[in-house]
C-alpha positions in Angstrom: -65.5 22.4 -20.1 -65.4 19.2 -18.2 -63.5 19.7 -14.5 -61.5 17.5 -12.2 -61.4 14.0 -13.6 -64.6 12.1 -13.5 -64.8 11.4 -16.8 -67.5 9.5 -18.6 -67.4 6.2 -20.6 -64.7 3.7 -20.1 -62.2 6.3 -18.4 -64.7 7.6 -16.2 -65.6 4.2 -14.8 -61.3 3.3 -15.0 -60.6 6.1 -12.7 -63.8 5.7 -10.2 -62.5 1.6 -9.6 -58.7 3.7 -9.0 -60.1 5.6 -6.9 -62.0 3.7 -5.0 -58.9 0.6 -4.6 -56.8 4.1 -3.7 -58.8 4.4 -0.6 -59.2 1.2 0.5 -55.5 0.8 0.3 -54.9 4.1 2.1 -56.9 3.4 4.9 -55.8 0.3 5.5 -51.9 1.6 6.4 -52.4 4.7 7.9 -54.5 5.8 10.2 -55.9 9.8 9.2 -57.5 11.9 11.9 -59.1 14.9 10.2 -61.1 18.1 11.3 -63.1 20.9 9.4 -63.6 18.8 6.1 -66.6 20.5 6.3 -65.4 23.7 5.3 -64.8 22.7 1.8 -66.7 23.3 -0.8 -69.6 20.6 -1.8 -69.8 22.0 -5.0 -67.6 25.1 -7.0 -65.2 26.5 -7.6 -62.0 26.7 -4.6 -58.2 26.4 -4.4 -57.0 23.6 -1.7 -54.4 25.0 -0.2 -52.0 22.4 1.6 -48.8 22.2 3.2 -46.2 19.7 2.0 -44.4 16.9 4.1 -44.6 14.0 2.0 -45.2 12.4 -1.3 -48.0 11.5 0.1 -49.9 14.4 0.4 -51.3 14.0 -2.9 -53.1 10.4 -1.9 -53.9 11.9 1.1 -55.9 15.3 0.0 -57.6 12.5 -2.8 -58.2 10.2 -0.3 -60.4 12.7 2.3 -62.1 15.0 -0.8 -65.1 13.3 -2.3 -64.9 15.4 -5.3 -62.8 14.9 -7.7 -58.9 17.2 -7.4 -56.8 17.9 -9.8 -53.5 19.0 -8.7 -50.2 21.4 -9.4 -47.5 20.0 -8.7 -43.7 20.4 -9.8 -42.3 18.7 -12.7 -39.4 17.3 -10.5 -42.3 16.1 -8.2 -44.8 14.9 -10.7 -41.9 13.1 -13.0 -41.2 10.3 -9.6 -41.7 6.4 -10.8 -43.5 6.3 -7.8 -45.2 9.6 -8.5 -46.0 10.1 -12.0 -49.3 7.0 -12.9 -51.4 9.2 -9.9 -49.9 12.1 -11.4 -51.3 10.6 -15.0 -54.4 10.0 -12.9 -55.7 13.1 -11.4 -54.8 15.2 -13.9 -52.6 17.1 -12.3 -51.4 20.1 -14.0 -47.3 20.1 -13.9 -45.3 23.2 -13.3 -41.5 24.2 -13.3 -40.8 27.6 -11.5 -36.9 28.2 -14.0 -39.7 27.0 -17.1 -40.5 30.0 -19.9 -42.5 32.8 -18.6 -45.2 31.5 -21.3 -45.3 27.7 -20.4 -45.4 28.9 -16.9 -48.3 31.2 -17.3 -49.7 28.8 -19.6 -50.0 25.7 -16.4 -51.6 29.0 -14.6 -54.0 29.7 -16.6 -54.9 26.0 -17.0 -55.4 25.8 -13.2 -57.6 29.1 -13.4 -59.8 27.6 -15.7 -60.4 24.5 -13.7 -61.7 27.1 -10.6 -63.6 29.0 -12.6 -65.2 25.7 -14.5 -65.9 24.9 -10.6 -63.7 22.1 -10.5 -61.5 21.4 -7.2 -57.7 22.1 -7.6 -55.2 21.4 -4.6 -52.2 23.6 -5.0 -48.3 23.3 -2.2 -47.6 27.3 -1.9 -44.1 25.8 -0.9 -43.6 24.9 -4.7 -41.8 21.9 -2.7 -41.6 18.9 0.3 -39.7 20.1 3.1 -36.4 18.3 4.0 -35.8 20.2 7.0 -39.4 20.2 8.9 -40.2 23.7 8.7 -43.0 25.2 7.4 -41.6 27.2 4.2 -42.0 29.9 2.6 -45.7 30.4 -0.1 -44.8 30.9 -3.2 -46.8 33.7 -5.6 -48.2 31.7 -7.7 -51.6 30.9 -5.2 -51.8 34.3 -6.2 -51.6 34.3 -10.0 -53.9 31.2 -9.9 -56.8 33.5 -7.6 -55.6 36.7 -9.3 -59.7 38.0 -10.7 -61.2 35.0 -9.3 -63.9 35.1 -6.9 -63.5 31.7 -5.7 -62.2 31.0 -2.1 -59.3 29.7 -0.8 -59.1 26.9 1.3 -56.5 26.1 3.8 -55.1 22.6 4.8 -52.7 22.0 7.7 -51.2 18.2 7.5 -49.0 17.0 10.2 -47.1 13.6 10.5 -47.0 12.8 7.2 -43.2 13.4 7.2 -42.9 10.6 9.6 -44.2 7.9 7.4 -42.3 5.9 4.8 -42.5 8.7 1.9 -41.9 11.3 4.0 -38.2 13.4 3.2 -35.1 14.1 5.4 -32.4 15.3 5.0 -33.3 14.1 1.2 -34.0 10.3 2.0 -37.3 9.1 1.5 -36.9 6.6 4.0 -38.7 3.3 2.7 -37.5 1.1 6.2 -40.7 2.6 7.7 -42.8 1.0 5.4 -43.8 -1.6 8.4 -44.2 1.4 10.9 -47.3 3.0 9.3 -49.3 3.0 12.2 -47.0 4.4 14.0 -46.8 7.9 12.5 -51.1 8.8 12.1 -51.4 11.8 9.8 -53.1 14.8 11.0 -54.9 17.3 8.9 -56.9 20.2 9.6 -59.2 22.3 7.3 -59.6 25.7 7.9 -62.2 28.0 7.2 -61.8 29.9 3.1 -59.9 32.7 2.6 -60.5 35.0 0.3 -59.0 35.0 -3.5 -57.5 38.3 -2.8 -55.7 37.2 0.0 -51.3 37.6 0.3 -49.5 34.6 -0.3 -47.8 35.4 3.2 -51.4 35.6 4.8 -52.2 32.1 3.6 -48.8 30.5 5.4 -49.9 32.3 8.1 -53.2 31.0 8.3 -52.0 27.4 6.8 -49.3 27.8 10.5 -52.7 28.4 12.8 -54.5 24.9 11.3 -51.1 22.8 11.6 -51.7 23.8 16.0 -55.0 22.4 15.2 -53.8 19.7 13.5 -51.1 19.2 16.1 -53.0 18.6 19.0 -54.2 15.4 17.7 -50.7 13.7 18.8 -51.9 14.3 22.4 -53.7 10.8 22.0 -50.9 8.7 20.9 -48.4 10.1 23.7 -48.1 9.2 27.4 -46.3 11.0 30.4 -42.8 12.1 30.2 -41.7 9.2 32.4 -43.9 6.8 30.8 -42.4 7.3 27.4 -38.6 8.1 28.3 -39.0 4.2 30.6 -40.5 2.6 26.6 -37.2 4.2 24.8 -35.0 3.6 27.5 -35.9 -0.6 27.8 -35.7 -0.9 24.1 -32.4 -0.2 24.4 -31.6 -1.2 27.3 -27.8 -2.5 26.4 -27.1 0.7 25.3 -24.7 2.6 26.6 -26.9 5.9 26.1 -25.9 8.0 29.5 -23.0 9.3 31.6 -21.9 12.4 33.6 -18.9 13.7 35.2 -18.7 10.7 37.8 -19.2 7.6 35.2 -15.1 6.5 33.0 -17.6 6.5 30.7 -21.1 5.6 29.2 -23.1 3.3 31.2 -25.5 0.9 29.9 -29.2 2.1 30.5 -30.4 -0.6 32.6 -28.0 0.2 35.3 -29.7 4.0 34.9 -33.1 1.6 35.0 -32.3 0.0 38.1 -31.2 3.0 39.9 -34.2 5.0 39.0 -36.6 1.4 40.4 -34.1 1.5 43.6 -34.7 5.2 44.7 -38.3 5.4 44.0 -38.2 2.1 45.8 -36.3 3.8 48.9 -37.5 7.4 49.2 -41.4 6.1 49.2 -41.9 6.6 53.1 -39.6 9.8 52.9 -41.8 11.4 50.7 -45.7 10.0 50.1 -47.5 11.8 51.7 -46.0 14.8 50.1 -47.5 16.1 46.3 -44.2 17.9 46.0 -40.3 17.4 46.5 -37.8 19.8 46.0 -34.2 18.8 44.3 -31.3 20.2 44.6 -29.5 18.4 42.0 -27.0 20.1 39.2 -27.4 18.4 35.9 -26.2 14.9 36.4 -26.9 11.2 35.9 -28.4 12.1 39.9 -30.5 14.6 39.6 -32.0 12.4 36.0 -32.6 9.8 38.3 -34.5 11.3 40.7 -36.7 13.3 38.5 -37.7 10.3 37.0 -38.2 8.5 40.5 -40.4 11.4 41.9 -42.7 11.4 38.6 -43.1 7.1 38.7 -43.9 7.4 41.8 -46.9 10.1 41.3 -45.0 13.6 42.5 -44.2 16.4 41.2 -40.8 17.6 41.1 -39.4 20.9 41.6 -36.2 22.0 40.8 -35.1 24.0 42.8 -32.8 27.5 41.9 -29.8 26.2 43.4 -27.8 29.6 42.6 -30.4 31.7 44.5 -30.8 33.3 47.7 -31.2 31.2 50.5 -34.1 33.9 51.5 -35.9 32.9 47.8 -35.3 29.3 48.4 -37.2 29.2 51.5 -40.2 31.1 50.2 -40.7 28.8 46.9 -40.5 26.2 49.4 -43.2 27.9 50.8 -45.4 28.7 48.2 -45.3 25.2 47.0 -45.9 23.5 50.4 -42.5 21.2 50.0 -41.4 19.4 53.2 -38.6 17.9 51.4 -35.4 18.3 49.8 -33.8 15.9 47.7 -29.8 16.7 47.2 -25.9 15.7 47.8 -23.7 16.1 50.9 -21.0 16.1 47.8 -22.8 19.0 45.8 -23.5 21.3 48.6 -20.4 21.3 50.1 -18.4 22.0 46.5 -21.2 24.4 46.1 -21.1 26.0 49.8 -25.2 25.6 50.3 -27.2 25.2 52.8 -30.4 23.3 53.2 -33.6 25.7 54.9 -33.7 24.5 58.6 -37.0 24.0 58.8 -37.0 21.2 55.0 -35.6 17.7 55.6 -32.9 17.1 54.2 -32.3 13.9 52.2 -29.2 13.3 50.9 -28.8 10.6 48.4 -25.1 9.4 49.0 -27.9 8.0 52.2 -30.0 6.1 50.5 -27.9 4.8 48.0 -26.2 3.2 50.7 -28.7 1.9 52.8 -29.3 0.3 49.3 -29.1 -3.8 49.8 -28.4 -6.0 47.1 -32.6 -7.7 47.0 -33.2 -3.8 46.0 -31.1 -3.8 43.2 -31.9 -7.1 41.6 -35.2 -6.2 42.3 -34.7 -2.4 41.2 -32.6 -4.2 37.9 -36.0 -6.7 37.0 -38.7 -3.8 38.2 -37.2 -1.0 36.1 -36.7 -3.6 32.7 -39.9 -6.1 33.1 -42.7 -4.2 35.3 -45.5 -2.6 33.3 -45.3 0.3 33.5 -48.6 0.8 35.5 -47.6 -2.3 37.9 -43.7 -0.1 38.4 -45.8 3.3 38.7 -47.7 1.2 41.9 -44.9 -0.5 43.3 -43.5 3.3 43.9 -46.4 4.8 45.7 -48.7 6.3 42.3 -52.2 5.9 43.3 -53.9 7.0 40.5 -52.3 6.1 37.0 -51.1 8.6 35.3 -52.5 10.6 32.6 -51.0 13.1 30.2 -52.6 16.5 30.8 -51.2 15.9 34.9 -49.1 18.3 37.0 -45.5 17.3 35.5 -43.3 20.3 37.3 -43.1 23.8 39.2 -40.8 26.4 37.4 -40.1 29.0 39.9 -39.6 32.4 38.1 -39.5 35.8 40.1 -41.6 38.6 38.9 -40.9 41.9 39.2 -43.0 41.8 42.5 -40.9 40.1 44.3 -43.3 37.1 44.5 -41.6 33.8 43.0 -44.2 32.8 40.3 -44.4 28.9 39.7 -45.1 28.3 36.6 -47.1 25.1 36.1 -46.6 22.6 33.6 -48.0 19.4 32.8 -46.4 16.3 30.9 -48.6 17.4 27.5 -46.7 21.1 27.3 -43.4 19.4 27.8 -44.2 16.4 25.4 -45.3 18.3 22.2 -42.6 21.1 22.8 -39.9 18.2 22.4 -42.1 16.7 19.3 -42.2 19.7 17.9 -38.6 20.5 18.6 -37.6 17.2 17.6 -38.7 18.3 14.1 -36.5 20.8 13.2 -32.8 18.7 15.2 -32.3 15.7 13.7 -30.8 13.3 15.8 -28.7 10.9 14.6 -28.5 7.2 15.7 -24.5 7.8 17.3 -25.8 11.4 18.4 -25.2 12.8 22.0 -26.4 15.7 23.6 -23.8 17.2 26.8 -26.5 18.0 29.1 -25.0 21.4 31.2 -28.7 23.0 31.4 -30.1 23.4 35.1 -33.3 21.0 35.8 -34.5 24.6 37.4 -34.6 25.9 34.1 -37.8 25.5 31.5 -34.8 25.3 29.3 -33.1 22.4 30.9 -35.6 20.2 32.6 -37.1 20.0 29.0 -34.3 20.1 26.1 -31.2 17.5 29.1 -34.1 16.5 31.4 -36.7 14.1 29.0 -35.7 15.0 25.5 -33.1 12.7 25.9 -34.3 9.7 26.7 -37.4 10.6 24.9 -36.1 11.2 21.8 -32.8 8.2 22.5 -30.1 10.4 22.3 -27.2 9.7 24.1 -26.7 12.3 27.1 -23.5 12.9 29.2 -24.4 15.7 32.2 -22.2 17.7 33.4 -23.2 19.8 36.7 -20.5 23.8 36.2 -21.4 25.3 32.9 -18.9 27.6 33.1 -16.2 25.0 33.9 -15.0 25.6 29.9 -11.6 23.5 30.3 -14.2 20.3 31.4 -16.5 21.0 29.2 -14.2 20.6 26.0 -12.7 17.2 28.2 -16.4 16.0 28.3 -17.8 16.5 24.8 -13.7 15.1 23.6 -14.0 12.1 26.4 -17.8 11.2 24.7 -17.8 12.4 21.1 -20.7 14.8 22.2 -22.3 16.0 18.7 -25.5 18.2 19.9 -24.6 21.4 22.6 -27.6 23.3 24.1 -26.0 26.1 25.9 -26.7 30.2 26.9 -24.4 32.7 24.4 -22.5 33.5 27.5 -21.7 30.1 28.1 -20.1 30.2 24.6 -18.0 32.9 25.4 -16.4 31.2 27.9 -15.7 28.2 25.8 -14.8 30.5 23.6 -11.5 31.3 25.6 -10.9 27.5 27.3 -11.3 25.4 24.9 -9.1 24.3 22.3 -10.7 23.6 19.2 -10.1 20.5 18.5 -11.4 19.6 21.4 -15.4 20.6 19.7 -14.3 18.9 17.0 -17.5 16.0 17.1 -19.9 18.9 17.8 -22.4 19.1 14.5 -25.2 21.4 16.3 -25.4 24.1 19.1 -28.0 25.9 19.6 -28.6 28.6 22.2 -31.1 30.7 24.1 -32.2 32.6 27.3 -30.6 35.1 25.7 -29.6 37.2 23.5 -26.6 35.4 20.8 -24.5 38.8 19.3 -23.6 38.7 15.7 -19.2 39.0 16.6 -20.0 36.2 19.2 -21.5 34.2 16.7 -18.8 34.8 14.6 -15.8 34.0 17.1 -17.1 30.9 18.5 -17.7 29.6 14.0 -13.8 31.1 13.3 -12.3 29.0 16.9 -14.6 25.7 16.0 -15.4 25.9 12.8 -19.3 25.7 13.3 -21.9 28.3 13.5 -24.2 28.0 17.1 -28.3 28.8 15.8 -30.3 30.9 18.4 -34.1 30.1 19.2 -36.4 31.7 21.8 -38.5 30.7 24.2 -40.0 31.5 28.0 -40.5 29.5 30.7 -44.7 29.7 30.3 -44.3 28.5 26.9 -42.0 25.2 27.9 -39.9 26.5 26.7 -39.1 26.3 23.2 -41.2 28.8 20.7 -38.5 28.9 17.7 -35.7 27.5 16.3 -33.1 27.5 13.7 -32.3 24.2 11.7 -30.1 23.8 9.6 -30.1 24.1 6.0 -30.6 22.3 3.0 -28.7 21.8 0.1 -28.6 20.2 -3.0 -28.8 20.1 -5.9 -31.6 22.8 -7.7 -33.1 22.8 -3.9 -32.0 25.3 -1.1 -34.2 25.4 1.9 -33.2 27.8 4.6 -33.7 26.3 8.3 -32.3 29.1 9.7 -31.8 33.5 9.7 -29.1 35.0 11.2 -29.9 37.6 12.9 -33.2 35.7 14.0 -34.3 33.3 16.7 -36.0 31.2 13.8 -39.2 30.1 13.0 -42.0 28.9 15.2 -41.9 24.8 16.0 -45.2 22.8 14.9 -47.9 23.3 16.7 -46.6 26.8 18.1 -48.8 29.8 17.0 -47.5 33.9 17.1 -49.2 36.9 16.8 -47.5 40.2 16.4 -50.3 42.6 17.8 -49.5 46.7 17.6 -49.2 47.6 21.3 -51.3 50.6 21.2 -54.4 49.0 18.7 -54.1 45.7 19.9 -54.6 45.5 15.9 -52.3 41.9 13.9 -49.0 44.0 12.6 -48.0 42.7 9.0 -44.8 41.0 8.0 -41.6 43.3 8.8 -43.8 45.9 11.2 -42.6 45.5 15.2 -45.7 44.3 18.1 -45.7 42.9 21.3 -46.0 39.5 20.3 -48.4 36.6 21.7 -47.8 33.3 21.3 -50.4 29.8 21.7 -50.2 26.3 21.7 -50.4 23.1 23.4 -47.0 24.5 25.2 -48.3 26.8 27.0 -48.4 26.6 30.7 -51.6 25.6 32.8 -51.3 29.1 34.5 -49.1 30.3 37.6 -49.1 28.1 40.7 -51.8 30.2 43.1 -51.8 32.6 41.3 -55.4 33.6 39.5 -54.7 37.5 39.1 -51.5 36.8 37.8 -52.6 34.0 35.2 -55.3 35.8 33.7 -52.5 39.2 33.2 -50.9 37.0 31.2 -52.8 34.9 29.3 -56.0 35.8 27.2 -57.8 33.8 24.9 -55.3 30.5 25.2 -52.9 33.1 23.8 -49.6 34.0 26.1 -48.3 37.8 26.5 -44.7 37.4 26.3 -43.7 40.7 26.9 -41.4 41.0 24.2 -41.5 43.1 21.7 -40.9 41.4 18.0 -41.4 40.7 14.4 -42.0 38.2 11.8 -40.4 38.4 8.1 -43.0 36.9 5.4 -40.9 33.9 5.4 -42.5 33.3 9.2 -38.7 33.8 10.7 -39.4 35.6 14.3 -36.9 38.2 15.5 -36.8 40.1 18.8 -36.4 43.5 18.6 -36.9 44.6 22.3 -39.1 43.9 25.8 -41.3 45.5 27.5 -41.3 43.5 30.5 -39.1 44.7 33.0 -36.9 41.9 32.8 -33.0 41.6 32.3 -31.6 38.3 31.1 -27.8 37.4 32.4 -26.8 34.0 32.4 -30.5 32.5 31.2 -32.0 34.4 34.5 -34.6 36.5 33.9 -33.5 39.4 36.6 -36.6 41.2 37.9 -35.6 45.3 37.9 -38.9 46.3 40.2 -37.4 43.3 43.2 -34.0 45.2 42.6 -35.6 48.4 43.1 -37.2 47.4 46.0 -34.4 46.3 47.8 -32.5 49.5 47.2 -34.9 51.5 48.5 -35.8 49.5 51.2 -31.9 50.4 52.1 -32.3 54.0 51.3 -32.8 57.6 54.3 -35.4 58.2 50.9 -39.0 58.4 50.9 -39.4 58.8 47.3 -38.1 56.5 44.7 -34.6 57.2 44.8 -33.5 53.9 42.3 -34.9 53.3 38.6 -32.9 49.4 37.4 -33.4 49.1 33.7 -31.4 47.3 31.4 -28.7 48.1 28.6 -26.3 46.1 25.9 -23.3 44.0 27.2 -20.9 43.1 25.0 -20.0 40.0 27.0 -23.5 38.8 28.4 -26.2 40.5 25.6 -27.2 42.3 28.6 -25.9 44.2 32.1 -28.5 45.8 35.2 -27.9 49.2 35.3 -28.9 52.0 38.1 -30.5 55.5 37.9 -30.0 57.0 41.5 -30.6 60.7 43.4 -29.1 59.6 47.5 -25.7 60.7 47.8 -22.7 59.0 46.0 -21.4 58.1 50.0 -24.8 56.5 50.5 -25.3 54.6 47.6 -22.3 52.8 47.7 -23.1 51.4 51.1 -26.4 50.4 50.2 -24.6 48.9 47.2 -22.4 47.0 49.8 -26.1 45.4 51.7 -28.1 44.8 49.3 -26.8 41.5 48.5 -26.1 40.5 52.1 -28.6 39.4 54.8 -30.2 43.1 54.9 -30.8 43.5 51.6 -31.1 40.0 50.4 -30.5 39.7 46.7 -28.7 37.1 44.7 -24.6 38.0 43.8 -26.3 37.9 40.4 -29.3 40.7 41.1 -26.9 43.0 42.5 -25.7 45.5 39.6 -22.3 46.6 39.8 -20.8 49.9 40.8 -19.6 51.0 37.3 -23.4 50.8 36.2 -25.1 53.1 38.8 -25.7 56.8 37.2 -26.6 60.1 39.2 -29.3 62.2 38.6 -31.4 65.4 39.5 -34.5 63.1 39.6 -36.1 59.7 38.3 -37.8 60.4 34.9 -41.6 59.8 36.0 -44.3 59.8 33.5 -47.4 62.5 33.9 -49.4 59.9 35.4 -46.6 59.1 38.3 -45.6 55.7 36.8 -41.6 55.2 35.9 -40.5 56.1 32.9 -39.2 53.4 30.8 -38.1 54.7 28.0 -36.1 58.0 29.7 -35.1 55.9 31.9 -33.2 53.5 29.8 -31.9 56.2 27.3 -30.1 57.9 30.2 -28.4 54.9 31.5 -28.1 54.0 27.7 -26.6 57.9 26.6 -24.0 57.5 30.1 -22.7 54.1 30.0 -22.6 52.2 26.9 -21.5 55.4 24.7 -18.8 56.1 27.0 -19.6 58.7 29.4 -19.4 56.8 33.0 -20.8 55.4 35.5 -20.7 56.0 38.9 -21.1 59.0 40.0 -22.2 59.7 36.3 -18.5 61.3 35.8 -17.2 58.2 35.1 -15.2 57.7 38.4 
């Protein structure tokens, strides 16, 4: 039997010339980067199994592989006028899932016979082009073809083809991108062959892992965050992409560029000798401008948590060596905040008032026309910015009570933005309502840097709990996208008029569990179902997202699945391990969730020990118990790490226990803190205690003041205290976390009361 399409005679010569011409055209118009080609067998049969991003994928595989390749492709693609000549040329095998079993079997047998005879067959296991940017479920056709064969399966990951002229997004082939080929290079990673009897889900896992390897090529095409943002804003200098509560409406981009340049110039003498600068500002134009100016000037901005206690704020500044804090007089007064006395406070109102007309003219011209490197030098940056430079420190408190500075680089955040944008459709008229604080990783990435880089207009508002004002801002600026926490959505259901959210088309939640009842209530009120994502501060933060479903006649592609936190974004790989053995878990079985990818932090600032504990061989150990189904959707089922998420904050149980115990008269552990279910916030703090009720109440009254030093959000409610005879312990002497939680849930969730254990 002849294999491939390298026939002899006239047709053999024609195919050889056609292939050469095809390769010349392809390499002329496309920049393709490949790793792992040595894994494709030089001889003998094998099945190539790449993901399917564009109508170019078949041409791409033909161009990369020296051996003839026959393709198994859906008849819908096979019959397209611009595919049909190529399909006939390569002797492709059309297949139709809805055809009769006999015809389907005949097509699969033809592919099987080709492999038996020593030929290469390429089959796209997804069965169709992705329209929503996600890696689709793998069909069983691969298993049927390879049944009884000893030939290997070679997994292949293609990244970037969806951004080319023949990529499909929302069902449209974007021919208008025909002159942008070189701006969207295609990246390919070929993996080591896997056995013929590997199930479809195992193959999908391997392709997903390879996607991270292919995605990593993108680092060669991106620049540091401030440069990407500068370029994007300049391209539409007259567009009105920025607004906040202090403006009557969106303002021109050139005004924002001028403000950034003036701020950087005026602040140069203030922060010239500093590496880290503190920023104490809410989501606003001022907050964006200061962060971008600091990044241009070569400083590492540290957005400070203005909801935490003064003691922790001072500790954070001490750990990072922060000397200067940039803030606003109006914000300090409205939020009733005080900057620690040993820090230099710089007020934006004063900086703005000192700016001369000459400064403003210079800022406008420099912001619009100066080369990025020249502007960086003018603002004080000494070395050229690199993609692996530190972009920020995001502080989150650990269970030991010592603040942890998560080090995120420009590439960490950039990769997160690029990956998330594969799942989130941005139209020319899209606008984000930016309410997430910049001191959270979610806000820093999604509200600060994603809008300018994605050319997504943004309106900032400083108080995410001010429901009435939020509704008015969405209505005023016709916002289409909203990123929030479930707690915020609960507030909007009560305080926002349905018509005010009429312009919204996409609502994404994170930081807390999105309950089905809350999602349904939001959908009933506003006619839009919010979707959920998952991430951690250490992952910059997005790990997975639910996107939007795609429908057209004959095609349905699920972009979201209720009860899950979506699929991993491009570049990110997941692994679920058995908690006891460390062995990989099959689909549907829960275990410890590990994450790897370009978004994983560089480590904890000046804390190598905790960095080693958190990252193992490039995999970040999340501390969450999760499971992944065969279609790649991730579900978080439990949490081993001793934290409770409330209003987007990670609240450490150990820190609260220490504060309570420090005020107790007992030497033995008298308090145990856990997290239990809560209808409004998803979780709430519960406390088991052994001291007398009177003493426990006294301690609770003092723990949020100067003696205990806990932020108000961290202070448990008295109705969530449960009196016990003794604190549950394991044989090793450690706290029995499961038993602590079980006792608290039995007393509180099941309605048996709290406080003194009797419902009083």
